[in-house]
N, C-alpha and C positions, 0 to 999 in steps of 0.2 A: 607362480601364484599371482593371480590378478587381485589387485586391490580396490577395483572400481566397482561401483554398484551396491556397496554396502554402507550402512550409516557410519560405522567405525571401522573403515578399511584397514588400519593398522593393526586392529585385533583380529582379523579375518572373519568375524561374524558380529552381528549385533548383539549387544549384551542382553542376557536372560534376566529371570526374575532374581536369581541368586546374586548376580552381578549388581543388579540394581539396588538390591538391599543392602549390599556391602557399601555401595557408594554413598547411599543415603546415611548409613551409620557413621562413615567417615566424615561426612558433612556436618552432621549432629555433634560429633567430638570436637570438630574444628571450630564450629561457630557457637555451639552450646546455647546459653541463653540469647545470644544476639540473632539467632535464626529468624524470629519473626520480623525484627527489624532489617534483616538483610533481605528476606523476602518481599517485604512492603516496599523497600528501596528499589528492589528488582522490578516489581510491578509499576511503580512510578515510572522507571525508566523506560519500560516497555510502552507504556501509555504515551509518554512523551515522544518517543521514536515513532510510533504510529501516527501522533499528530503531526510530527515533521514530516512525514511521508505524505500524508493527506493535504497539507497546506498549499504546497505548490499545484496540485491538481484543482483546489477549490478556487485558487487565485486565477487559473487560466480559464477555468468555467465562468468565473465572474466577469472577465475581461471580455469573453467571447459574448457573453449576455448583453454586457454594456455597448459593445460595438455594433452589436445586432440592434439594440434599441436606438441607437444614434443615427444609423444609416435608415433613411426612409426608401420604402420600395418604391419604385418609379411608377407614376399614375398609370392605371390600365387604358389601353388604347381604345378608342371609341370607334367600333365597327361602322357607325353612321358617318364618321368624318371622313370625307372622300377628298381631303385636301390635296394628296397626292395624285396627280395626272397619270394615267398609264401612258407609256411611252410607245405605243404600238398602233 
């Protein structure tokens, strides 16, 4: 029996509607009145996690933009300037 490719491989198949309802009832019994607080804290944690994942990318982009601003592009070459003499 292969356990790869399923969300809950140890069960053999993903949970259906009945299993989901049972899990929700168990959560309600365990957390009761604290469930809104638990969900709020879970949302805050998820938001903080996303922010933490986004910050390094934003810092790298900021550094790249600052480095590009600091470096001036070389002046364009003047096609009329013939200071270099051909060697031929």
